[in-house]
C-alpha positions as semicolon CSV with decimal commas, in nm:
position;residue;x (nm);y (nm);z (nm)
1;M;0,000;0,000;0,000
2;K;0,129;0,345;-0,087
3;N;0,191;0,588;0,195
4;I;-0,060;0,870;0,210
5;N;0,116;1,203;0,213
6;P;0,020;1,439;0,496
7;L;-0,178;1,749;0,405
8;G;0,032;2,046;0,306
9;L;-0,044;2,402;0,411
10;F;-0,226;2,484;0,087
11;D;-0,408;2,149;0,084
12;E;-0,550;2,225;0,429
13;H;-0,647;2,578;0,323
14;F;-0,834;2,456;0,014
15;L;-1,005;2,180;0,212
16;L;-1,129;2,431;0,470
17;E;-1,254;2,655;0,189
18;R;-1,438;2,357;0,047
19;L;-1,596;2,282;0,387
20;T;-1,713;2,643;0,411
21;K;-1,874;2,625;0,066
22;L;-2,051;2,306;0,178
23;K;-2,204;2,517;0,458
24;D;-2,019;2,377;0,758
25;P;-2,265;2,468;1,041
26;L;-1,979;2,525;1,283
27;V;-1,860;2,828;1,087
28;K;-2,191;3,005;1,146
29;L;-2,203;2,894;1,511
30;D;-1,853;3,027;1,574
31;T;-1,929;3,353;1,394
32;Y;-2,259;3,422;1,568
33;I;-2,147;3,365;1,928
34;D;-1,906;3,585;2,123
35;W;-1,755;3,305;2,330
36;N;-1,570;3,544;2,559
37;I;-1,895;3,630;2,739
38;F;-1,847;3,300;2,927
39;A;-1,484;3,367;3,026
40;P;-1,553;3,545;3,360
41;I;-1,753;3,250;3,494
42;L;-1,499;2,996;3,370
43;N;-1,209;3,195;3,512
44;V;-1,365;3,214;3,859
45;V;-1,429;2,838;3,865
46;F;-1,082;2,737;3,750
47;S;-0,902;2,998;3,960
48;K;-1,004;2,812;4,275
49;P;-0,706;2,628;4,429
50;E;-0,888;2,295;4,423
51;N;-0,960;2,330;4,049
52;S;-0,619;2,452;3,935
53;S;-0,279;2,289;3,921
54;K;0,062;2,438;3,847
55;A;0,218;2,097;3,787
56;G;0,255;1,932;3,446
57;R;0,158;2,082;3,112
58;P;-0,006;2,426;3,091
59;P;-0,387;2,390;3,094
60;F;-0,588;2,424;2,775
61;D;-0,765;2,753;2,711
62;R;-1,085;2,753;2,918
63;V;-1,308;2,911;2,655
64;M;-1,181;2,660;2,398
65;M;-1,264;2,374;2,637
66;F;-1,612;2,516;2,689
67;K;-1,663;2,535;2,311
68;L;-1,555;2,171;2,302
69;L;-1,838;2,078;2,543
70;I;-2,090;2,260;2,321
71;L;-1,955;2,069;2,022
72;Q;-1,981;1,744;2,216
73;S;-2,340;1,821;2,315
74;L;-2,437;1,916;1,959
75;Y;-2,314;1,587;1,813
76;S;-2,384;1,366;2,117
77;L;-2,029;1,231;2,137
78;S;-1,862;1,044;2,422
79;D;-1,533;1,174;2,561
80;D;-1,336;0,911;2,367
81;Q;-1,526;0,989;2,047
82;M;-1,467;1,359;2,104
83;E;-1,092;1,313;2,133
84;F;-1,089;1,111;1,811
85;Q;-1,310;1,350;1,613
86;I;-1,107;1,658;1,709
87;T;-0,792;1,475;1,603
88;D;-0,952;1,356;1,280
89;R;-1,171;1,644;1,158
90;L;-1,050;1,977;1,026
91;S;-1,391;2,135;1,083
92;F;-1,369;2,057;1,456
93;K;-1,014;2,191;1,476
94;R;-1,114;2,512;1,299
95;F;-1,408;2,564;1,535
96;L;-1,180;2,518;1,837
97;K;-0,905;2,736;1,684
98;L;-0,657;2,446;1,697
99;K;-0,377;2,408;1,447
100;T;-0,298;2,071;1,292
101;T;0,015;2,048;1,505
102;D;-0,154;2,152;1,832
103;K;-0,206;1,902;2,109
104;V;-0,567;1,782;2,136
105;P;-0,737;1,743;2,477
106;D;-0,762;1,374;2,564
107;S;-1,077;1,206;2,696
108;K;-0,967;1,235;3,061
109;T;-0,905;1,608;3,026
110;I;-1,248;1,654;2,865
111;W;-1,415;1,455;3,144
112;K;-1,236;1,649;3,417
113;F;-1,325;1,989;3,267
114;R;-1,694;1,902;3,232
115;E;-1,703;1,735;3,574
116;T;-1,557;2,047;3,739
117;L;-1,826;2,268;3,582
118;I;-2,098;2,025;3,687
119;Q;-1,978;1,978;4,045
120;E;-1,934;2,355;4,084
121;G;-2,294;2,395;3,967
122;V;-2,218;2,656;3,701
123;I;-2,382;2,501;3,393
124;E;-2,703;2,683;3,483
125;A;-2,505;3,006;3,533
126;L;-2,352;2,968;3,185
127;F;-2,701;2,910;3,040
128;H;-2,836;3,223;3,207
129;R;-2,528;3,425;3,106
130;F;-2,607;3,347;2,744
131;N;-2,972;3,442;2,794
132;E;-2,863;3,769;2,957
133;A;-2,672;3,850;2,639
134;L;-2,985;3,769;2,437
135;D;-3,188;3,993;2,667
136;D;-2,937;4,277;2,634
137;Q;-2,989;4,264;2,258
138;S;-3,370;4,230;2,285
139;V;-3,365;3,894;2,106
140;F;-3,647;3,743;2,313
141;A;-3,987;3,840;2,173
142;N;-4,157;3,821;2,517
143;T;-4,503;3,808;2,361
144;G;-4,586;3,477;2,527
145;Q;-4,427;3,173;2,692
146;I;-4,486;2,801;2,637
147;V;-4,415;2,540;2,906
148;D;-4,372;2,169;2,851
149;A;-4,156;1,877;2,961
150;S;-3,987;1,587;2,786
151;F;-3,831;1,264;2,911
152;V;-3,453;1,225;2,904
153;E;-3,380;0,856;2,935
154;V;-3,077;0,688;3,091
155;P;-2,962;0,323;3,073
156;R;-3,211;0,104;3,256
157;Q;-3,101;-0,057;3,583
158;R;-3,144;-0,424;3,662
159;N;-3,247;-0,405;4,024
160;T;-3,459;-0,638;4,231
161;R;-3,801;-0,524;4,348
162;D;-3,671;-0,485;4,705
163;E;-3,378;-0,275;4,584
164;N;-3,611;-0,046;4,389
165;Q;-3,833;-0,001;4,695
166;Q;-3,531;0,102;4,905
167;I;-3,414;0,346;4,636
168;K;-3,760;0,510;4,628
169;K;-3,731;0,563;5,005
170;G;-3,394;0,729;4,957
171;E;-3,208;0,435;5,108
172;T;-2,904;0,247;4,975
173;P;-2,945;-0,134;4,957
174;E;-2,713;-0,307;5,204
175;A;-2,569;-0,538;4,937
176;W;-2,446;-0,234;4,741
177;K;-2,271;-0,077;5,041
178;A;-2,036;-0,374;5,061
179;R;-1,946;-0,338;4,692
180;P;-1,836;0,023;4,625
181;N;-1,752;-0,047;4,259
182;K;-2,107;-0,169;4,199
183;L;-2,250;0,122;4,396
184;R;-2,073;0,373;4,170
185;Q;-2,247;0,220;3,867
186;K;-2,595;0,236;4,019
187;N;-2,825;0,527;3,936
188;R;-3,015;0,603;4,255
189;D;-3,173;0,929;4,134
190;A;-3,343;0,830;3,807
191;R;-3,703;0,710;3,832
192;W;-3,954;0,503;3,635
193;T;-4,282;0,642;3,505
194;K;-4,547;0,559;3,246
195;K;-4,706;0,773;2,978
196;N;-4,953;0,650;2,717
197;K;-4,884;0,293;2,835
198;M;-4,512;0,334;2,763
199;S;-4,246;0,305;3,035
200;F;-3,967;0,561;3,075
201;Y;-3,666;0,560;3,305
202;G;-3,460;0,868;3,374
203;Y;-3,532;1,238;3,411
204;K;-3,750;1,520;3,278
205;N;-3,639;1,838;3,108
206;H;-3,900;2,101;3,201
207;I;-3,866;2,409;2,982
208;K;-4,020;2,750;2,931
209;A;-3,983;2,860;2,568
210;D;-4,027;3,207;2,423
211;K;-4,325;3,192;2,187
212;G;-4,186;3,427;1,925
213;T;-3,832;3,292;1,893
214;K;-3,860;2,932;2,021
215;L;-3,561;3,001;2,248
216;I;-3,552;2,830;2,587
217;S;-3,589;3,108;2,843
218;D;-3,561;2,882;3,150
219;Y;-3,551;2,516;3,247
220;M;-3,564;2,276;3,540
221;V;-3,454;1,912;3,563
222;T;-3,634;1,653;3,777
223;D;-3,660;1,277;3,786
224;A;-3,905;1,127;3,537
225;S;-4,177;1,057;3,795
226;V;-4,241;1,427;3,869
227;H;-4,561;1,554;3,707
228;D;-4,514;1,824;3,442
229;S;-4,723;2,081;3,631
230;Q;-4,524;2,055;3,955
231;E;-4,238;2,266;3,818
232;L;-4,455;2,547;3,681
233;E;-4,398;2,762;3,989
234;T;-4,021;2,727;3,935
235;L;-4,038;2,823;3,568
236;I;-4,264;3,129;3,570
237;S;-4,242;3,448;3,774
238;T;-4,364;3,807;3,787
239;D;-4,095;3,887;3,527
240;D;-4,330;3,716;3,280
241;G;-4,625;3,931;3,387
242;G;-4,859;4,039;3,108
243;Q;-4,750;3,761;2,872
244;K;-4,971;3,471;2,767
245;L;-4,884;3,128;2,908
246;Y;-4,949;2,833;2,676
247;A;-4,951;2,476;2,806
248;D;-5,131;2,148;2,750
249;A;-5,403;2,009;2,977
250;A;-5,142;1,856;3,213
251;Y;-5,110;2,204;3,367
252;I;-5,478;2,235;3,462
253;G;-5,509;2,316;3,831
254;Q;-5,225;2,570;3,834
255;E;-5,451;2,873;3,800
256;E;-5,331;3,028;4,128
257;T;-4,964;3,000;4,026
258;I;-5,036;3,155;3,686
259;E;-5,242;3,436;3,838
260;S;-4,972;3,519;4,097
261;S;-4,716;3,558;3,816
262;G;-4,941;3,806;3,637
263;M;-4,952;3,592;3,323
264;R;-5,260;3,535;3,108
265;N;-5,385;3,177;3,129
266;M;-5,391;3,003;2,790
267;V;-5,375;2,645;2,924
268;H;-5,578;2,391;2,728
269;E;-5,917;2,304;2,871
270;K;-6,006;1,942;2,936
271;G;-6,344;1,774;2,944
272;N;-6,456;1,451;3,110
273;R;-6,737;1,203;3,077
274;Y;-6,971;1,423;3,280
275;H;-6,868;1,762;3,144
276;K;-6,797;1,756;2,773
277;L;-6,615;2,045;2,611
278;T;-6,838;2,290;2,428
279;D;-6,778;2,371;2,061
280;A;-6,640;2,708;2,171
281;Q;-6,393;2,539;2,409
282;K;-6,285;2,295;2,137
283;A;-6,227;2,584;1,897
284;S;-6,030;2,768;2,165
285;N;-5,811;2,462;2,226
286;K;-5,746;2,427;1,854
287;E;-5,633;2,789;1,834
288;K;-5,408;2,748;2,138
289;S;-5,256;2,433;1,987
290;R;-5,119;2,629;1,693
291;T;-4,902;2,825;1,933
292;R;-4,832;2,550;2,185
293;A;-4,702;2,322;1,908
294;R;-4,399;2,550;1,873
295;V;-4,246;2,395;2,184
296;E;-4,251;2,058;2,008
297;H;-4,012;2,206;1,751
298;V;-3,766;2,267;2,036
299;F;-3,777;1,907;2,157
300;G;-3,784;1,787;1,796
301;F;-3,450;1,954;1,720
302;M;-3,299;1,825;2,043
303;T;-3,421;1,473;1,962
304;N;-3,346;1,448;1,591
305;S;-3,044;1,675;1,547
306;M;-2,873;1,642;1,885
307;N;-2,989;1,304;2,018
308;A;-3,023;1,486;2,351
309;M;-3,318;1,287;2,487
310;S;-3,091;1,002;2,591
311;I;-2,785;1,042;2,814
312;R;-2,537;0,806;2,978
313;T;-2,473;0,959;3,318
314;I;-2,515;0,840;3,675
315;G;-2,683;1,063;3,932
316;Y;-2,899;1,373;3,931
317;I;-2,615;1,628;3,941
318;R;-2,447;1,496;3,627
319;A;-2,780;1,450;3,449
320;T;-2,872;1,811;3,529
321;G;-2,537;1,926;3,391
322;K;-2,572;1,732;3,066
323;I;-2,931;1,845;3,013
324;G;-2,836;2,205;3,091
325;L;-2,557;2,190;2,831
326;A;-2,805;2,051;2,578
327;N;-3,048;2,337;2,645
328;L;-2,768;2,592;2,604
329;T;-2,646;2,425;2,285
330;Y;-2,999;2,432;2,144
331;N;-3,029;2,806;2,216
332;M;-2,699;2,873;2,042
333;M;-2,805;2,679;1,734
334;R;-3,142;2,852;1,737
335;C;-2,965;3,189;1,729
336;T;-2,788;3,086;1,408
337;Q;-3,127;2,998;1,258
338;L;-3,268;3,334;1,368
339;K;-2,953;3,502;1,231
340;K;-2,899;3,677;1,563
341;K;-2,538;3,746;1,655
342;V;-2,480;3,728;2,030
343;H;-2,213;3,951;2,181
344;N;-2,132;4,135;2,501
345;V;-2,345;4,451;2,496
346;F;-2,321;4,532;2,868
347;L;-2,027;4,424;3,080
348;R;-2,125;4,148;3,322
349;D;-1,783;4,032;3,434
350;S;-1,868;3,955;3,795
351;Y;-1,960;3,606;3,905
352;A;-1,979;3,463;4,254
């Protein structure tokens, strides 16, 4: 077999030009987002003595590593796959501003960076920092909000009935305590639930989406057994006052919460065997559905383009981090669709 010659400088340049002409989505993503808006938060986290080390090689650029996590979330890649793809693909290298000769972060470095952000609880802060930038530029339409929830499944556990009962009570089965390696592989936070006669195991991504832009304005993560309506109070506030709130019939019974926020109730009405919906109510529901369906486009993109409705993590904290990154990644991609460039309008460099 003949040896394949390495790419020369001009070969790489022409290949990158070709990728751009083929509409590499990462070019638009990199152009539309001012990544430095996240630097203050990242710098605070990694300036802590417990998260920094002066030994060994100099650390990778923090903003570059954060971009790597967004890339990983967008393409649903494992840490090992991520290391390989960055090494292999010019489009990934260009997005991360890495030269062909630059060292690529290995899978352990990627894991440690993400784990630090998750354990420090700053994924949500990064999400809200991005939304602050959107707010500063008046990107959100704020003409209405839509709430909904979707399952995020995790690998199913093979536990005995007794073990599952103990987990539901918040207890750790005795047999697991004696085997720490087994205990580390057991997900004690995910829960089972049923919907439309189908079983789901994992968590729920509760979101509030801006009606006009289909951007996620806020989110909350719970285990899968929590009813959709239970997180409404967490998602809406007086900041949403005056806007219409769209939701399906699962949110019936939350009138007091909606009223206290100052929002206008546009929740679907639901009939029963004794009280059928009138023609006027049916027509009203049909009209509301046209707007409420926009939230399905959000979950549709996250399912079909990002494969974000299935994760391989253990524990609530890591699941919340992964889901939060997926929500942030979606918002970034949505900005490229809206052709809205996001940059630092007002300085918000403080984070504590």
